[in-house]
C-alpha positions in Angstrom: 9.1 -14.5 -2.8 9.8 -12.2 -5.8 7.1 -13.5 -8.1 4.5 -13.7 -5.4 5.1 -10.1 -4.5 4.3 -9.0 -8.1 1.2 -11.3 -8.2 -0.3 -9.8 -5.0 0.6 -6.3 -6.1 -1.9 -6.5 -9.0 -5.1 -6.7 -6.9 -3.6 -4.1 -4.6 -3.3 -1.7 -7.5 -6.7 -2.6 -8.9 -8.3 -1.7 -5.6 -6.8 1.8 -5.9 -7.9 2.5 -9.4 -10.0 5.6 -9.7 -8.0 7.4 -7.0 -5.6 10.3 -8.0 -3.1 9.2 -10.6 0.0 9.6 -8.3 -1.6 7.4 -5.7 -2.5 4.7 -8.2 1.0 4.7 -9.7 2.6 4.7 -6.2 0.6 1.6 -5.3 2.7 -0.5 -7.7 5.8 0.2 -5.6 3.9 0.1 -2.3 2.3 -3.2 -3.2 5.6 -4.8 -4.0 7.0 -3.4 -0.7 4.0 -4.6 1.3 4.5 -8.1 -0.3 8.1 -8.0 0.9 7.1 -6.9 4.4 4.5 -9.7 4.6 6.9 -12.3 3.4 9.7 -11.2 5.8 7.3 -10.9 8.7 5.3 -14.0 7.8 2.2 -12.0 8.7 0.0 -9.4 7.0 -0.2 -7.4 10.2 3.0 -5.3 9.7 1.8 -4.3 6.2 -1.7 -3.6 7.6 -0.3 -1.4 10.4 2.0 0.5 7.9 -1.0 1.1 5.6 -3.2 2.2 8.5 -0.7 4.8 9.6 -0.1 6.1 6.1 -3.9 6.6 5.8 -4.1 8.3 9.1 -1.2 10.6 8.2 -2.7 11.6 4.9 -6.2 12.2 6.3 -4.6 14.4 9.0 -2.7 16.4 6.4 -5.7 16.9 4.2 -7.8 18.0 7.2 -5.2 20.4 8.5 -5.0 22.1 5.1 -8.8 22.8 5.3 
């Protein structure tokens, strides 16, 4: 499980390159966490749902500030 989480984290980080630096750096840890969630849940859906709600939350925060 451990090594696979690090391997899948690499493309996750690469997809986020070009975004703000803090987001790109945080994807290293988030990618490992999502790998763990997928492994434990034996499905990508829990990680997908978590990622979806994180995105909704940040979009809402950005829109509320403007």
